[in-house]
C-alpha positions in Angstrom: 72.3 138.4 113.9 75.8 137.7 112.5 75.6 134.7 110.2 77.2 131.5 111.5 79.2 129.0 109.5 81.2 125.9 110.4 84.7 124.8 109.2 85.7 121.1 109.6 89.3 120.2 109.1 90.4 116.8 107.9 94.2 116.7 108.4 95.3 113.7 106.3 96.6 113.5 102.7 97.8 110.6 100.6 101.0 112.6 100.0 102.3 116.0 101.3 102.7 118.4 98.4 106.0 120.5 98.4 104.2 123.8 98.2 101.6 123.1 101.0 101.8 124.9 104.3 98.4 123.8 105.5 97.9 121.5 108.5 98.1 118.3 106.5 99.8 115.0 107.4 100.6 112.1 105.2 98.3 109.1 105.8 99.9 106.2 107.5 97.8 103.1 107.4 94.0 103.1 107.8 92.3 106.3 108.6 90.8 106.5 112.1 87.3 107.5 110.8 85.2 106.5 113.8 87.6 108.0 116.4 87.9 111.2 114.5 84.1 111.4 114.0 83.5 111.0 117.7 86.1 113.7 118.5 84.8 116.1 116.0 81.3 115.9 117.5 82.7 116.2 121.0 84.7 119.2 119.9 81.6 120.8 118.4 79.7 120.3 121.7 82.2 122.4 123.6 81.8 125.2 121.0 78.0 125.3 120.6 77.7 127.4 123.8 79.6 130.2 121.9 77.2 130.1 118.9 74.0 131.5 120.5 70.7 130.5 119.0 72.0 130.3 115.4 71.8 127.5 112.8 74.6 127.0 110.4 74.1 128.8 107.1 77.2 127.2 105.5 79.6 124.3 106.2 83.0 123.8 104.7 85.1 120.6 105.0 88.7 121.3 104.1 92.1 119.7 104.6 94.2 117.9 104.0 92.2 115.8 101.6 88.7 115.4 103.0 87.6 113.2 100.1 89.8 110.4 101.6 87.1 109.8 104.2 84.0 107.7 103.3 80.6 108.9 102.4 79.3 107.1 105.5 81.6 109.3 107.6 80.1 112.4 106.2 76.5 111.2 106.5 77.1 110.5 110.2 79.0 113.8 110.7 76.3 115.9 109.1 73.6 114.2 111.1 75.6 114.7 114.3 76.2 118.4 113.5 72.5 118.9 112.8 71.5 117.3 116.1 73.9 119.5 118.1 73.5 122.9 116.5 71.2 122.7 113.5 71.9 123.1 109.8 69.7 125.5 107.8 67.6 123.7 105.1 69.2 125.8 102.4 72.8 125.6 103.8 75.7 125.4 101.4 77.8 122.3 102.3 81.2 122.2 100.6 83.8 119.4 100.5 87.3 119.7 99.2 88.2 116.8 96.9 91.3 115.6 95.0 90.9 114.1 91.5 92.4 110.8 92.5 90.6 107.8 90.9 89.9 106.2 94.3 88.1 109.3 95.4 86.0 110.4 92.4 84.3 107.1 92.6 82.8 108.3 95.9 81.3 111.5 94.5 77.7 110.2 94.0 77.7 108.8 97.6 79.0 112.2 98.9 76.1 113.9 97.2 73.6 111.4 98.8 75.2 112.0 102.2 74.3 115.7 102.0 77.3 117.4 100.4 76.0 119.9 97.8 79.1 121.6 96.6 82.6 120.2 95.7 85.9 122.1 95.3 88.3 120.0 93.2 92.0 120.6 93.6 93.2 120.3 90.0 96.0 123.0 90.2 96.9 122.4 86.6 95.9 120.4 83.5 99.6 120.2 82.4 101.2 116.8 83.4 104.7 118.3 83.7 103.4 121.0 86.1 101.4 118.5 88.1 104.5 116.3 88.6 106.6 119.3 89.7 103.8 120.2 92.2 103.9 116.7 93.6 100.3 116.0 92.7 99.3 112.3 92.5 96.9 112.8 89.6 97.4 113.6 86.0 95.4 115.8 83.6 93.2 112.9 82.3 92.2 112.0 85.8 91.3 115.6 86.5 89.0 115.6 83.5 87.3 112.4 84.6 86.9 113.6 88.2 85.2 116.9 87.1 82.8 115.0 84.8 82.1 112.4 87.5 81.2 115.2 89.9 78.8 116.8 87.4 77.3 113.3 86.7 76.8 112.8 90.4 74.6 115.9 90.6 77.0 118.6 91.8 75.7 121.7 90.0 77.8 123.8 92.4 81.4 123.0 91.7 84.7 124.8 92.0 87.9 124.1 90.1 91.1 125.1 92.0 94.0 126.3 89.7 97.4 127.7 90.4 99.4 130.1 88.1 102.9 131.4 88.2 104.3 127.9 88.3 108.0 127.1 87.5 108.6 127.4 83.8 105.1 128.6 83.1 104.4 131.4 80.6 101.2 133.2 79.7 100.3 130.7 77.0 100.5 127.6 79.3 98.8 129.4 82.1 95.8 130.5 80.1 95.6 127.0 78.5 94.8 125.8 82.1 92.0 128.3 82.2 90.7 127.5 78.8 90.5 123.8 79.8 88.8 124.6 83.1 86.2 126.9 81.4 85.2 124.2 79.0 83.5 122.4 82.0 81.3 125.4 82.8 81.4 124.7 86.5 80.4 128.3 87.4 83.3 128.8 89.9 87.0 128.9 89.5 89.7 129.7 92.2 92.8 131.0 90.4 95.7 132.0 92.5 99.4 132.5 92.2 101.9 130.0 93.7 103.7 131.5 96.6 106.6 129.9 98.4 105.7 129.5 102.1 107.8 128.7 105.1 107.8 125.1 106.5 107.4 123.6 103.0 109.7 121.6 100.8 109.7 124.4 98.3 111.0 126.8 101.0 113.9 124.5 101.7 114.6 123.9 98.0 113.0 126.8 96.1 112.0 126.2 92.4 112.7 129.0 89.9 109.5 131.0 89.4 108.6 133.2 86.4 110.0 136.8 86.6 107.7 139.6 87.6 107.0 140.7 84.0 105.8 137.2 83.0 103.7 137.0 86.2 102.1 140.3 85.3 101.3 139.1 81.8 99.8 135.9 83.1 97.6 137.8 85.5 96.4 140.3 82.8 95.7 137.6 80.2 93.9 135.4 82.7 91.7 138.2 84.0 90.7 139.1 80.5 89.9 135.4 79.7 87.8 134.9 82.8 85.9 138.1 82.3 85.2 137.3 78.6 83.8 133.9 79.8 81.4 135.7 82.2 83.2 134.9 85.4 83.1 137.9 87.7 86.3 138.6 89.7 84.4 138.9 93.0 87.3 138.2 95.3 91.1 138.4 95.0 91.4 134.9 93.7 87.8 133.8 93.2 85.8 134.0 90.0 82.2 133.0 89.5 79.1 133.3 87.4 75.9 134.6 89.1 74.6 132.4 91.9 77.8 130.4 92.0 79.8 132.5 94.5 81.0 130.6 97.5 78.6 131.5 100.3 80.9 130.1 103.0 83.9 132.2 101.9 81.7 135.3 101.5 80.9 134.9 105.2 84.6 135.0 106.0 85.2 138.1 103.9 82.1 139.9 105.3 83.5 139.3 108.8 80.8 136.8 109.7 81.2 134.2 112.5 82.3 130.6 112.1 83.1 127.7 114.4 86.2 125.6 113.6 86.4 121.9 114.6 89.1 119.3 113.8 92.9 119.3 114.1 94.2 122.8 113.6 90.8 124.4 112.8 90.3 128.1 113.6 87.1 129.9 114.5 85.8 133.4 115.0 82.8 134.3 117.2 81.1 137.5 118.1 79.5 137.6 121.6 76.5 139.6 122.7 78.6 142.0 124.7 80.6 143.0 121.6 83.6 140.8 122.3 85.2 138.9 119.4 86.9 135.6 120.1 89.4 133.7 118.0 89.6 129.9 118.6 92.1 127.4 117.4 92.4 123.6 118.0 95.3 121.3 118.6 97.1 120.8 115.3 98.7 117.4 115.5 96.1 114.7 114.6 97.4 112.2 117.2 97.1 114.9 119.9 93.7 115.9 118.7 92.5 112.3 118.9 94.0 111.6 122.3 93.4 114.7 124.3 90.2 115.4 126.3 88.0 117.9 124.6 88.7 120.5 127.3 92.3 120.6 126.2 91.6 120.9 122.4 90.7 124.6 122.3 92.7 127.7 122.8 90.6 130.9 122.9 91.9 134.5 122.5 90.0 137.8 122.7 90.7 140.0 119.7 91.8 143.5 121.0 89.1 146.0 120.3 91.5 148.4 118.5 92.4 145.6 116.0 88.9 144.9 114.9 88.6 147.7 112.3 91.7 146.5 110.4 90.7 142.9 110.6 87.3 143.8 109.2 88.8 145.8 106.3 91.4 143.1 105.5 88.5 140.8 104.8 85.9 143.1 103.4 88.1 144.9 100.9 89.1 141.6 99.3 85.6 141.6 97.8 85.4 143.3 94.5 82.0 144.7 95.3 83.0 145.6 98.8 80.4 145.7 101.6 77.7 148.1 102.8 79.2 150.9 104.9 76.8 150.0 107.8 78.3 146.5 108.1 81.5 148.0 109.5 79.8 149.2 112.7 77.6 146.1 112.9 80.5 143.7 112.8 83.2 145.6 114.7 81.2 147.7 117.2 83.2 150.8 116.1 81.6 153.9 114.6 82.4 154.6 111.0 84.0 157.9 112.2 86.9 155.7 113.4 88.0 155.3 109.8 86.1 157.9 107.8 89.0 160.3 107.4 91.2 157.6 105.8 88.3 156.4 103.7 87.7 159.8 102.3 91.4 160.3 101.5 91.5 157.0 99.6 88.3 157.9 97.7 89.9 161.2 96.7 93.0 159.3 95.5 90.9 157.0 93.5 91.7 153.9 95.5 88.2 153.4 97.0 85.0 153.9 95.2 83.3 157.3 95.8 80.1 155.9 97.2 79.2 157.0 100.7 77.0 153.9 101.2 79.8 151.3 100.5 83.3 150.4 101.5 84.7 149.2 98.2 88.0 149.2 96.4 88.3 150.8 93.0 89.9 148.8 90.2 93.2 150.5 91.1 92.8 149.9 94.8 91.9 146.3 94.2 95.1 145.8 92.3 97.2 147.5 95.1 95.1 146.2 98.0 98.1 145.8 100.4 98.9 149.5 100.0 95.3 150.4 100.7 95.2 148.3 103.9 98.5 149.8 105.1 96.8 153.2 105.3 94.4 151.8 108.0 97.1 150.2 110.1 
């Protein structure tokens, strides 16, 4: 059966960052923990019927800033989820956290509540860059937060970093990586800042490094991460063995996931081959005040769009996926894409292995061009 994951969205932040286009809303007053908890569990109950007889193999709490919520909230949430659908005993359970001092004090309690993986949104260890990004922590606080997470027993830990920041050069970008690598967390997400619509940066754009500098930053960073033993296993994800994010791997392998919380998205494969996309009401107040029947919008993915959707995810993985997975997850025979696959193999953009769908090093670098060939 297709693996099943759960995404939980916490929509509040202490402060909205100018680059952020996620569904996040600045906290106003006390967080409505108990009301949100009750609505999350009611939301899940309406989705469970879509899941079939599957327990959750992974669970990811994103935001927003999920670490604003209390450990008691997460203990009750995980217990409620387990009662309604079941969480596998070896499930990976990730929480996104900010390095703010009021939050890292909770890390040990988060671990006790059942969270077993943290993703800490550092973004940079340069105070000037952090101020420009609108972050509310500084470099020292980030150091303390990472050490606090390790002391709390989190042996699965991700550091989130951005590069291509305004005024950044290869030296300052790789200094961020050097600092992150000293913690030996096993996983680093390293991605380029992009200016998205509906953000403060879109309305008042900062001056970003020119393309030649961005290319140098990328090349230097990739070499540095490789030398440290961090495999480039996905476009912006790097990990040592056994530290790859299982939840995100499920996305990229076109697995299934439920999504609960304000603005959360889900993807479900039904027994008749139909693939559904779900999304929930975005505005927190609406999510809290609507009946659960009005929270979910469900759409069927057109059958002819499934091959490209699968490839857009699977080819993000450096190692690709087994060829057989294409038919298992899309219901389409491999013949539907084999001519294009063979052309790309001949051009050196896909690996010449008849058992795998996998980008070559060149194809991985020009992934958008590869995907265009299937559209």
